[in-house]
DSSP file (Angstrom, degrees, kcal/mol; ACC not computed):
  #  RESIDUE AA STRUCTURE BP1 BP2  ACC     N-H-->O    O-->H-N    N-H-->O    O-->H-N    TCO  KAPPA ALPHA  PHI   PSI    X-CA   Y-CA   Z-CA
    1    1 A X              0   0    0      0, 0.0     2,-0.6     0, 0.0     0, 0.0   0.000 360.0 360.0 360.0 126.9   85.7  142.1  107.1
    2    2 A X        -     0   0    0      0, 0.0     2,-0.4     0, 0.0     0, 0.0  -0.843 360.0-177.6 -98.8 118.5   88.4  139.4  107.9
    3    3 A X        -     0   0    0     -2,-0.6     3,-0.1     1,-0.0     0, 0.0  -0.936  31.3-105.6-112.4 140.9   88.9  136.9  105.1
    4    4 A X        -     0   0    0     -2,-0.4    -1,-0.0     1,-0.1     0, 0.0  -0.306  44.3 -94.5 -63.4 149.6   91.3  134.0  105.4
    5    5 A X    >   -     0   0    0      1,-0.1     3,-1.1     2,-0.1    -1,-0.1  -0.214  29.2-125.2 -59.6 151.4   94.5  134.2  103.4
    6    6 A X  T 3  S+     0   0    0      1,-0.3    -1,-0.1    -3,-0.1    -2,-0.1   0.727 107.8  47.8 -72.0 -23.5   94.4  132.5  100.0
    7    7 A X  T 3  S+     0   0    0      2,-0.1     2,-0.3     0, 0.0    -1,-0.3   0.320  83.8 113.8-102.6  11.7   97.3  130.3  100.7
    8    8 A X    <   -     0   0    0     -3,-1.1     2,-0.1     1,-0.1    -4,-0.0  -0.642  63.6-127.1 -80.6 137.8   96.2  129.1  104.1
    9    9 A X        -     0   0    0     -2,-0.3     3,-0.1     1,-0.1    -1,-0.1  -0.381  27.3 -97.1 -75.9 153.3   95.4  125.3  104.3
   10   10 A X        -     0   0    0      1,-0.1    -1,-0.1    -2,-0.1     2,-0.1  -0.324  54.8 -81.6 -61.8 152.0   92.2  123.9  105.7
   11   11 A X        -     0   0    0      1,-0.1    -1,-0.1     0, 0.0     2,-0.1  -0.369  49.3-116.3 -55.3 131.5   92.2  122.8  109.2
   12   12 A X        -     0   0    0     -2,-0.1     2,-0.4    -3,-0.1    -1,-0.1  -0.420  24.4-120.9 -76.9 142.5   93.7  119.3  109.6
   13   13 A X     >  -     0   0    0      1,-0.1     4,-2.0    -2,-0.1     5,-0.2  -0.653   8.0-146.2 -77.9 124.2   91.4  116.7  110.9
   14   14 A X  H  > S+     0   0    0     -2,-0.4     4,-1.7     1,-0.2    -1,-0.1   0.789 101.9  58.5 -63.3 -25.7   92.5  115.0  114.2
   15   15 A X  H  > S+     0   0    0      2,-0.2     4,-3.0     1,-0.2    -1,-0.2   0.911 105.7  49.2 -66.8 -45.9   91.0  111.7  112.9
   16   16 A X  H  > S+     0   0    0      1,-0.2     4,-2.4     2,-0.2     5,-0.2   0.955 109.6  51.2 -60.4 -46.6   93.3  111.9  109.8
   17   17 A X  H  X S+     0   0    0     -4,-2.0     4,-2.4     1,-0.2    -1,-0.2   0.895 110.1  48.3 -56.6 -42.5   96.3  112.5  111.9
   18   18 A X  H  X S+     0   0    0     -4,-1.7     4,-2.2     2,-0.2    -1,-0.2   0.908 110.4  52.0 -72.6 -38.2   95.5  109.6  114.1
   19   19 A X  H  X S+     0   0    0     -4,-3.0     4,-1.8     2,-0.2    -2,-0.2   0.908 111.8  46.0 -59.2 -38.4   95.0  107.3  111.1
   20   20 A X  H  X S+     0   0    0     -4,-2.4     4,-2.1    -5,-0.2    -2,-0.2   0.891 111.3  54.4 -66.0 -41.0   98.3  108.3  109.6
   21   21 A X  H  X S+     0   0    0     -4,-2.4     4,-2.3    -5,-0.2    -2,-0.2   0.889 108.8  46.3 -64.2 -43.4   99.9  107.9  113.0
   22   22 A X  H  X S+     0   0    0     -4,-2.2     4,-2.3     2,-0.2    -1,-0.2   0.857 112.0  51.0 -67.0 -38.3   98.7  104.3  113.4
   23   23 A X  H  X S+     0   0    0     -4,-1.8     4,-2.0     2,-0.2    -2,-0.2   0.871 112.2  48.2 -63.0 -39.5   99.8  103.5  109.8
   24   24 A X  H  X S+     0   0    0     -4,-2.1     4,-2.5     2,-0.2    -2,-0.2   0.892 109.1  52.9 -70.4 -38.8  103.2  104.9  110.7
   25   25 A X  H  X S+     0   0    0     -4,-2.3     4,-2.3     2,-0.2    -2,-0.2   0.878 109.5  48.0 -62.5 -40.6  103.3  102.9  113.9
   26   26 A X  H  X S+     0   0    0     -4,-2.3     4,-2.4     2,-0.2    -1,-0.2   0.916 111.5  51.8 -61.7 -42.1  102.6   99.6  112.0
   27   27 A X  H  X S+     0   0    0     -4,-2.0     4,-2.2     1,-0.2    33,-0.2   0.863 111.6  45.8 -62.2 -40.3  105.2  100.4  109.5
   28   28 A X  H  X S+     0   0    0     -4,-2.5     4,-3.0     2,-0.2    -1,-0.2   0.910 112.9  48.2 -71.5 -41.0  107.7  101.1  112.2
   29   29 A X  H  X S+     0   0    0     -4,-2.3     4,-2.6     2,-0.2    -2,-0.2   0.882 113.7  49.0 -64.2 -39.1  106.9   98.0  114.2
   30   30 A X  H  X S+     0   0    0     -4,-2.4     4,-2.8     2,-0.2    -2,-0.2   0.931 111.8  49.2 -59.0 -49.5  107.1   95.9  110.9
   31   31 A X  H  X S+     0   0    0     -4,-2.2     4,-2.4     2,-0.2    -2,-0.2   0.939 112.9  46.0 -59.0 -54.3  110.4   97.5  110.0
   32   32 A X  H  X S+     0   0    0     -4,-3.0     4,-2.4     1,-0.2    -1,-0.2   0.894 113.1  51.1 -62.2 -34.7  111.9   96.8  113.5
   33   33 A X  H  X S+     0   0    0     -4,-2.6     4,-2.3     2,-0.2    -2,-0.2   0.912 109.7  48.3 -62.7 -41.4  110.5   93.2  113.4
   34   34 A X  H  X S+     0   0    0     -4,-2.8     4,-2.3     1,-0.2    -2,-0.2   0.916 114.8  46.9 -69.6 -39.0  112.0   92.5  110.0
   35   35 A X  H  X>S+     0   0    0     -4,-2.4     4,-2.6     2,-0.2     5,-0.5   0.829 112.0  50.4 -62.8 -37.3  115.4   94.0  111.2
   36   36 A X  I  X>S+     0   0    0     -4,-2.4     5,-2.9    -5,-0.2     4,-1.3   0.903 111.5  47.7 -66.0 -43.9  115.2   92.0  114.5
   37   37 A X  I  <5S+     0   0    0     -4,-2.3     6,-2.4     3,-0.2     5,-0.4   0.896 120.8  37.5 -63.3 -44.6  114.6   88.7  112.6
   38   38 A X  I  <5S+     0   0    0     -4,-2.3    -2,-0.2     4,-0.2    -3,-0.2   0.910 127.6  27.3 -78.3 -40.9  117.3   89.3  110.2
   39   39 A X  I  <5S+     0   0    0     -4,-2.6    -3,-0.2    -5,-0.2    -2,-0.1   0.813 131.9  29.8 -89.0 -35.2  120.1   90.9  112.2
   40   40 A X  I  <<S+     0   0    0     -4,-1.3    -3,-0.2    -5,-0.5    -4,-0.1   0.870 128.6  35.7 -93.1 -47.9  119.5   89.6  115.7
   41   41 A X  S   <S-     0   0    0     -5,-2.9    -3,-0.2     2,-0.1    -4,-0.2   0.793 101.0-130.3 -78.2 -25.5  117.9   86.1  115.0
   42   42 A X        +     0   0    0     -5,-0.4     2,-0.6    -6,-0.3    -4,-0.2   0.618  48.7 155.7  91.6  16.2  120.0   85.6  112.0
   43   43 A X        -     0   0    0     -6,-2.4     2,-0.5     1,-0.0    -1,-0.3  -0.674  39.5-135.2 -79.3 122.6  117.3   84.6  109.6
   44   44 A X        -     0   0    0     -2,-0.6     2,-0.1     1,-0.1    -6,-0.0  -0.659  22.4-127.6 -76.4 118.2  118.4   85.3  105.9
   45   45 A X        -     0   0    0     -2,-0.5    66,-0.3     1,-0.1     2,-0.1  -0.425  16.7-128.6 -67.7 146.0  115.6   86.9  104.0
   46   46 A X     >  -     0   0    0     -2,-0.1     4,-1.9    64,-0.1     5,-0.2  -0.323  33.8 -95.6 -85.1 172.7  114.5   85.5  100.6
   47   47 A X  H  > S+     0   0    0     64,-0.5     4,-1.8    62,-0.3     5,-0.1   0.867 125.8  51.0 -60.4 -36.7  114.3   87.6   97.5
   48   48 A X  H  > S+     0   0    0      1,-0.2     4,-2.3     2,-0.2    -1,-0.2   0.916 108.2  54.6 -63.6 -43.4  110.5   88.3   98.0
   49   49 A X  H  > S+     0   0    0      1,-0.2     4,-1.9     2,-0.2    -2,-0.2   0.893 107.3  50.3 -64.3 -36.1  111.2   89.3  101.6
   50   50 A X  H  X S+     0   0    0     -4,-1.9     4,-1.8     2,-0.2    -1,-0.2   0.841 107.9  50.8 -66.4 -37.9  113.7   91.9  100.3
   51   51 A X  H  X S+     0   0    0     -4,-1.8     4,-1.5     2,-0.2    -2,-0.2   0.895 110.8  50.9 -65.3 -38.2  111.3   93.3   97.8
   52   52 A X  H  X S+     0   0    0     -4,-2.3     4,-2.0     1,-0.2    -2,-0.2   0.827 107.8  51.8 -73.4 -30.8  108.8   93.6  100.7
   53   53 A X  H  X S+     0   0    0     -4,-1.9     4,-2.8     2,-0.2     5,-0.3   0.880 103.3  58.6 -68.3 -34.1  111.3   95.4  102.8
   54   54 A X  H  X S+     0   0    0     -4,-1.8     4,-0.6     1,-0.2    -2,-0.2   0.876 112.5  42.1 -60.1 -38.9  111.9   97.8   99.9
   55   55 A X  H  < S+     0   0    0     -4,-1.5     4,-0.3     2,-0.1    -1,-0.2   0.868 119.6  39.7 -73.3 -37.4  108.2   98.7  100.2
   56   56 A X  H >X S+     0   0    0     -4,-2.0     3,-1.3     2,-0.1     4,-0.8   0.920 105.1  62.2 -84.7 -46.7  107.8   98.8  104.0
   57   57 A X  H >X S+     0   0    0     -4,-2.8     3,-1.1     1,-0.3     4,-0.7   0.873 103.5  47.1 -53.6 -45.6  111.0  100.6  105.1
   58   58 A X  H 3X S+     0   0    0     -4,-0.6     4,-2.6    -5,-0.3     5,-0.3   0.743  98.0  71.5 -67.3 -18.1  110.5  103.8  103.3
   59   59 A X  H <> S+     0   0    0     -3,-1.3     4,-2.3    -4,-0.3     5,-0.3   0.863  90.2  61.6 -69.6 -24.1  106.9  104.0  104.6
   60   60 A X  H <X S+     0   0    0     -3,-1.1     4,-1.2    -4,-0.8    -1,-0.2   0.925 113.0  36.6 -63.1 -41.2  108.4  104.8  108.1
   61   61 A X  H  X S+     0   0    0     -4,-0.7     4,-1.8    -3,-0.2    -2,-0.2   0.847 117.2  50.4 -80.1 -36.0  110.0  108.0  106.7
   62   62 A X  H  X S+     0   0    0     -4,-2.6     4,-1.3     2,-0.2    -2,-0.2   0.934 114.0  43.2 -68.9 -48.1  107.2  109.0  104.3
   63   63 A X  H  X S+     0   0    0     -4,-2.3     4,-0.6    -5,-0.3    -2,-0.2   0.859 110.8  55.0 -69.8 -34.6  104.5  108.7  106.8
   64   64 A X  H >X S+     0   0    0     -4,-1.2     4,-1.0    -5,-0.3     3,-1.0   0.895 107.2  53.5 -63.6 -43.0  106.6  110.5  109.6
   65   65 A X  H 3< S+     0   0    0     -4,-1.8    -1,-0.2     1,-0.2    -2,-0.2   0.814 107.3  50.8 -62.5 -29.7  107.0  113.4  107.0
   66   66 A X  H 3<>S+     0   0    0     -4,-1.3     5,-2.5     1,-0.2    -1,-0.2   0.617 105.5  58.0 -85.5  -6.6  103.3  113.6  106.6
   67   67 A X  H <<5S+A   70   0A   0     -3,-1.0     3,-0.5    -4,-0.6     2,-0.4   0.814  90.3  73.0 -89.0 -28.7  102.7  113.8  110.4
   68   68 A X  T  <5S+     0   0    0     -4,-1.0    -1,-0.2     1,-0.6     2,-0.1  -0.833 122.0   7.7-129.8  94.3  104.7  116.9  111.3
   69   69 A X  T   5S-     0   0    0     -2,-0.4    -1,-0.6    -3,-0.2     2,-0.1   0.664 112.6-111.4 -77.3 158.9  103.0  119.1  110.2
   70   70 A X  B   5 +A   67   0A   0     -3,-0.5     2,-0.4    -2,-0.1    -3,-0.2  -0.347  39.3 179.9 -63.3 128.7  100.1  116.9  109.3
   71   71 A X    > < -     0   0    0     -5,-2.5     3,-1.9     1,-0.1     4,-0.2  -0.933  20.0-161.4-132.6 108.9   99.7  116.7  105.4
   72   72 A X  T >  S+     0   0    0     -2,-0.4     3,-2.2     1,-0.3     4,-0.2   0.784  87.4  75.8 -57.7 -29.7   96.7  114.5  104.2
   73   73 A X  T >>  +     0   0    0      1,-0.3     3,-1.8     2,-0.2     4,-0.7   0.645  67.2  88.2 -64.3  -7.9   98.6  114.4  100.8
   74   74 A X  H X> S+     0   0    0     -3,-1.9     4,-2.6     1,-0.3     3,-1.1   0.850  74.6  73.4 -59.8 -29.0  101.0  111.9  102.3
   75   75 A X  H <> S+     0   0    0     -3,-2.2     4,-2.2     1,-0.2     5,-0.3   0.846  87.5  59.6 -49.5 -37.3   98.5  109.3  101.1
   76   76 A X  H <4 S+     0   0    0     -3,-1.8     4,-0.4    -4,-0.2    -1,-0.2   0.836 113.6  36.0 -60.2 -34.8   99.5  109.9   97.5
   77   77 A X  H <X S+     0   0    0     -3,-1.1     4,-0.7    -4,-0.7    -2,-0.2   0.841 122.4  41.6 -92.1 -36.0  103.0  108.9   98.2
   78   78 A X  H  X S+     0   0    0     -4,-2.6     4,-2.4     2,-0.2     5,-0.2   0.879 101.4  62.8 -73.2 -43.3  102.4  106.1  100.7
   79   79 A X  H  X S+     0   0    0     -4,-2.2     4,-2.8    -5,-0.3     5,-0.2   0.879  99.4  54.5 -60.4 -39.0   99.6  104.2   99.5
   80   80 A X  H  > S+     0   0    0     -4,-0.4     4,-2.8    -5,-0.3     5,-0.2   0.923 110.8  48.6 -63.5 -37.5  101.3  103.1   96.2
   81   81 A X  H  X S+     0   0    0     -4,-0.7     4,-2.5     2,-0.2    -2,-0.2   0.933 112.1  48.7 -56.4 -46.4  104.2  101.6   98.5
   82   82 A X  H  X S+     0   0    0     -4,-2.4     4,-2.7     1,-0.2    -2,-0.2   0.893 112.5  47.2 -66.7 -40.6  101.7   99.9  100.7
   83   83 A X  H  X S+     0   0    0     -4,-2.8     4,-2.2    -5,-0.2    -1,-0.2   0.908 111.4  50.2 -67.7 -39.3   99.8   98.4   97.8
   84   84 A X  H  X S+     0   0    0     -4,-2.8     4,-2.3    -5,-0.2     5,-0.2   0.926 112.6  48.4 -61.4 -42.6  103.0   97.2   96.0
   85   85 A X  H  X S+     0   0    0     -4,-2.5     4,-2.7    -5,-0.2    -2,-0.2   0.884 109.5  52.0 -62.6 -39.0  104.0   95.6   99.3
   86   86 A X  H  X S+     0   0    0     -4,-2.7     4,-2.2     2,-0.2    -1,-0.2   0.887 109.6  49.0 -60.6 -39.8  100.7   94.0   99.7
   87   87 A X  H  X S+     0   0    0     -4,-2.2     4,-2.2     2,-0.2     5,-0.2   0.929 114.5  46.1 -66.4 -42.3  100.8   92.5   96.1
   88   88 A X  H  X S+     0   0    0     -4,-2.3     4,-2.8     1,-0.2    -2,-0.2   0.926 114.5  46.6 -68.7 -40.7  104.3   91.2   96.9
   89   89 A X  H  X S+     0   0    0     -4,-2.7     4,-2.0     2,-0.2    42,-0.2   0.908 112.9  48.5 -67.0 -37.7  103.3   89.8  100.3
   90   90 A X  H  X S+     0   0    0     -4,-2.2     4,-2.1     2,-0.2    -1,-0.2   0.851 112.6  49.4 -75.3 -35.6  100.1   88.1   98.9
   91   91 A X  H  X S+     0   0    0     -4,-2.2     4,-2.3    -5,-0.2    -2,-0.2   0.930 111.4  50.4 -61.9 -44.0  102.2   86.6   96.0
   92   92 A X  H  X S+     0   0    0     -4,-2.8     4,-1.3     2,-0.2    -2,-0.2   0.887 110.9  48.2 -57.7 -44.6  104.7   85.4   98.7
   93   93 A X  H  X S+     0   0    0     -4,-2.0     4,-2.2     2,-0.2    -1,-0.2   0.889 111.1  50.0 -65.4 -44.3  101.8   83.8  100.7
   94   94 A X  H  X>S+     0   0    0     -4,-2.1     5,-2.4     1,-0.2     6,-0.8   0.827 107.8  54.1 -66.2 -34.5  100.4   82.1   97.6
   95   95 A X  H  <5S+     0   0    0     -4,-2.3    -1,-0.2     2,-0.2    -2,-0.2   0.816 110.1  46.9 -68.5 -32.8  103.9   80.7   96.8
   96   96 A X  H  <5S+     0   0    0     -4,-1.3    -2,-0.2     1,-0.2    -1,-0.2   0.909 110.1  53.6 -73.5 -44.7  104.1   79.2  100.3
   97   97 A X  H  <5S-     0   0    0     -4,-2.2    -2,-0.2    -5,-0.1    -1,-0.2   0.692 115.8-116.1 -65.2 -19.3  100.6   77.8  100.0
   98   98 A X  T  <5S+     0   0    0     -4,-0.7    -3,-0.2    -5,-0.1    -4,-0.1   0.634  81.9 120.9  92.4   7.9  101.5   76.1   96.8
   99   99 A X      < +     0   0    0     -5,-2.4     2,-0.3    -6,-0.1    -4,-0.2   0.721  57.5  73.4 -81.9 -24.2   99.1   78.0   94.6
  100  100 A X  S    S-     0   0    0     -6,-0.8     5,-0.1    -9,-0.1    -9,-0.0  -0.729  92.4-111.2 -92.0 139.3  101.8   79.5   92.4
  101  101 A X    >   -     0   0    0     -2,-0.3     3,-0.9     1,-0.1    -2,-0.1  -0.279  23.8-113.4 -68.4 159.1  103.4   76.9   89.8
  102  102 A X  G >  S+     0   0    0      1,-0.2     3,-1.2     2,-0.1    -1,-0.1   0.798 107.6  66.5 -62.9 -33.4  106.9   75.8   90.3
  103  103 A X  G 3  S+     0   0    0      1,-0.2    -1,-0.2     3,-0.0    -2,-0.0   0.694  99.4  47.3 -66.2 -21.8  108.1   77.5   87.0
  104  104 A X  G <  S+     0   0    0     -3,-0.9     2,-0.5     3,-0.0    -1,-0.2   0.090  72.0 133.7-113.0  26.4  107.5   81.0   88.1
  105  105 A X    <   -     0   0    0     -3,-1.2    -3,-0.0     1,-0.1     9,-0.0  -0.644  45.2-151.9 -76.4 128.0  109.1   81.1   91.4
  106  106 A X  S    S+     0   0    0     -2,-0.5     2,-1.2     1,-0.1     3,-0.2   0.685  73.3  83.5 -71.7 -22.4  111.3   84.1   91.7
  107  107 A X        +     0   0    0      1,-0.2     6,-0.2   -61,-0.0     7,-0.1  -0.669  40.4 145.0 -90.8  97.9  113.8   82.8   94.2
  108  108 A X        +     0   0    0     -2,-1.2     2,-0.3     1,-0.1    -1,-0.2   0.597  66.4  41.4-104.6 -10.4  116.4   80.8   92.2
  109  109 A X  S    S+     0   0    0     -3,-0.2   -62,-0.3     2,-0.2    -1,-0.1  -0.928 108.1   1.8-130.8 154.4  119.4   81.7   94.3
  110  110 A X  S    S+     0   0    0     -2,-0.3     2,-0.2   -64,-0.1   -64,-0.1  -0.396 116.3  10.5  77.5-148.4  119.9   81.9   98.1
  111  111 A X  S    S-     0   0    0    -66,-0.3   -64,-0.5    -2,-0.1     2,-0.2  -0.493  84.4-116.9 -69.2 127.9  117.1   81.2  100.5
  112  112 A X    >   -     0   0    0     -2,-0.2     3,-1.2     1,-0.1    -1,-0.1  -0.519  15.1-138.2 -70.0 135.3  114.1   79.5   98.7
  113  113 A X  T 3  S+     0   0    0      1,-0.3    -1,-0.1    -2,-0.2   -67,-0.1   0.598 100.6  58.7 -71.5 -11.3  110.9   81.7   98.9
  114  114 A X  T 3  S+     0   0    0     -7,-0.1    -1,-0.3   -18,-0.1     2,-0.2   0.518  83.0 103.9 -97.1  -7.9  108.7   78.8   99.6
  115  115 A X    <   -     0   0    0     -3,-1.2     2,-0.8     1,-0.1   -69,-0.1  -0.536  66.0-142.1 -74.5 142.0  110.6   77.8  102.7
  116  116 A X        +     0   0    0     -2,-0.2     3,-0.1     1,-0.2    -2,-0.1  -0.890  22.3 176.0-106.5 105.9  108.9   78.7  106.0
  117  117 A X        +     0   0    0     -2,-0.8     2,-0.3     1,-0.2    -1,-0.2   0.811  67.0  23.4 -80.3 -32.9  111.6   79.8  108.4
  118  118 A X        -     0   0    0      2,-0.0     8,-0.5   -75,-0.0     2,-0.4  -0.990  61.0-177.2-135.7 142.1  109.4   80.8  111.4
  119  119 A X        -     0   0    0     -2,-0.3     2,-0.4     6,-0.2     6,-0.2  -0.965   8.6-162.9-143.8 120.6  105.9   79.6  112.3
  120  120 A X  B >> S-B  124   0B   0      4,-2.9     4,-2.9    -2,-0.4     3,-1.7  -0.859  73.3  -0.7-105.8 140.1  104.0   81.0  115.3
  121  121 A X  T 34 S-     0   0    0     -2,-0.4    -1,-0.2     1,-0.3     0, 0.0   0.672 123.7 -70.2  54.6  19.6  100.9   79.3  116.9
  122  122 A X  T 34 S+     0   0    0      2,-0.2    -1,-0.3    -3,-0.1     3,-0.1   0.338 132.4  36.2  89.8  -6.2  101.2   76.6  114.3
  123  123 A X  T <4 S+     0   0    0     -3,-1.7     2,-0.8     1,-0.1    -2,-0.2   0.478  80.3 101.6-149.7 -12.4  100.1   78.8  111.3
  124  124 A X  B  <  +B  120   0B   0     -4,-2.9    -4,-2.9     4,-0.1    -2,-0.2  -0.742  46.4 173.2 -88.4 112.5  101.4   82.4  111.5
  125  125 A X     >  -     0   0    0     -2,-0.8     4,-1.7    -6,-0.2    -6,-0.2  -0.456  47.6 -98.3-102.7 178.9  104.4   82.9  109.2
  126  126 A X  H  > S+     0   0    0     -8,-0.5     4,-2.3     1,-0.2     5,-0.2   0.911 123.4  54.3 -66.0 -41.9  106.3   86.0  108.2
  127  127 A X  H  > S+     0   0    0      2,-0.2     4,-3.0     1,-0.2     5,-0.2   0.872 106.2  53.5 -58.5 -35.2  104.4   86.4  105.0
  128  128 A X  H  > S+     0   0    0      2,-0.2     4,-2.2     1,-0.2    -1,-0.2   0.934 110.7  46.1 -64.5 -45.6  101.2   86.3  106.9
  129  129 A X  H  X S+     0   0    0     -4,-1.7     4,-2.2     1,-0.2    -2,-0.2   0.939 112.5  51.6 -63.6 -43.0  102.4   89.1  109.2
  130  130 A X  H  X S+     0   0    0     -4,-2.3     4,-2.7     1,-0.2     5,-0.3   0.913 109.3  48.8 -60.5 -47.0  103.6   91.0  106.1
  131  131 A X  H  X S+     0   0    0     -4,-3.0     4,-2.4     1,-0.2    -1,-0.2   0.894 112.6  47.9 -61.8 -39.6  100.2   90.8  104.4
  132  132 A X  H  X S+     0   0    0     -4,-2.2     4,-2.1    -5,-0.2    -1,-0.2   0.856 111.7  50.5 -73.4 -32.0   98.4   91.9  107.5
  133  133 A X  H  X S+     0   0    0     -4,-2.2     4,-2.2     2,-0.2    -2,-0.2   0.964 115.0  41.7 -63.0 -51.1  100.8   94.9  107.9
  134  134 A X  H  X S+     0   0    0     -4,-2.7     4,-3.0     1,-0.2     5,-0.3   0.892 114.1  54.6 -63.5 -42.3  100.5   96.1  104.4
  135  135 A X  H  X S+     0   0    0     -4,-2.4     4,-2.1    -5,-0.3    -1,-0.2   0.932 112.7  41.7 -51.6 -49.6   96.8   95.4  104.5
  136  136 A X  H  X S+     0   0    0     -4,-2.1     4,-2.4     2,-0.2    -2,-0.2   0.869 115.0  48.9 -68.5 -37.6   96.4   97.6  107.6
  137  137 A X  H  X S+     0   0    0     -4,-2.2     4,-2.5     2,-0.2     5,-0.2   0.965 113.9  48.3 -66.6 -49.9   98.7  100.4  106.4
  138  138 A X  H  X S+     0   0    0     -4,-3.0     4,-2.3     1,-0.2    -2,-0.2   0.867 112.8  48.5 -56.5 -42.0   96.8  100.4  103.1
  139  139 A X  H  X S+     0   0    0     -4,-2.1     4,-1.9    -5,-0.3    -1,-0.2   0.864 111.7  48.1 -72.4 -37.2   93.4  100.5  104.8
  140  140 A X  H  X S+     0   0    0     -4,-2.4     4,-2.0     2,-0.2    -2,-0.2   0.903 111.7  49.4 -68.8 -40.3   94.3  103.2  107.1
  141  141 A X  H  X S+     0   0    0     -4,-2.5     4,-2.2     2,-0.2    -2,-0.2   0.907 112.2  48.4 -64.7 -41.2   95.7  105.3  104.3
  142  142 A X  H  X S+     0   0    0     -4,-2.3     4,-2.3     1,-0.2    -1,-0.2   0.896 110.5  52.4 -64.8 -40.1   92.5  104.8  102.2
  143  143 A X  H  X S+     0   0    0     -4,-1.9     4,-1.9     2,-0.2    -1,-0.2   0.830 108.2  51.3 -64.4 -35.5   90.4  105.7  105.3
  144  144 A X  H  X S+     0   0    0     -4,-2.0     4,-2.0     2,-0.2    -2,-0.2   0.908 110.4  49.0 -67.7 -41.6   92.5  108.9  105.6
  145  145 A X  H  X S+     0   0    0     -4,-2.2     4,-0.7     1,-0.2    -2,-0.2   0.949 115.8  41.5 -60.9 -51.1   91.9  109.8  102.0
  146  146 A X  H  < S+     0   0    0     -4,-2.3     4,-0.2     1,-0.2    -1,-0.2   0.770 112.4  53.7 -68.5 -29.1   88.2  109.2  102.2
  147  147 A X  H >< S+     0   0    0     -4,-1.9     3,-0.8     1,-0.2    -1,-0.2   0.889 114.1  43.4 -74.3 -38.1   87.7  110.9  105.6
  148  148 A X  H 3< S+     0   0    0     -4,-2.0    -1,-0.2     1,-0.2    -2,-0.2   0.598 102.8  65.4 -82.3  -7.6   89.4  114.0  104.3
  149  149 A X  T 3<        0   0    0     -4,-0.7    -1,-0.2     1,-0.2    -2,-0.2   0.441 360.0 360.0 -93.9  -1.2   87.7  114.1  101.0
  150  150 A X    <         0   0    0     -3,-0.8    -1,-0.2    -4,-0.2    -2,-0.1   0.466 360.0 360.0 -77.9 360.0   84.3  114.7  102.6
């Protein structure tokens, strides 16, 4: 009678791998976009943008480490970063929209966080893109978690 080894991991779901790969792709494109805007285009990031970068940049490496070989547990490490980034990006968006009072604005030095440096199509700003990127990454990671727990 052939029994599987006790330390062998269950077979990886190809759907889970694809979800984490797409999350990695979004994190990588976001990181390259932020570096392009800052280093090539010369836009100076505000304090909140730096904090969002602190949440996004490591996702590229964390998610890549979970892909080869695929380890569904990467969600444990990547999801908190994505949720923290989503919270920061949402706060930044609320700040630009004027929903946050003047007294609690975090950017006292350097580039004001309420300034809009880039606008595409008349309404898409860098914080909009950041919210979308973190939202998609967090959603894909949550889908990976729930897909694998069945």
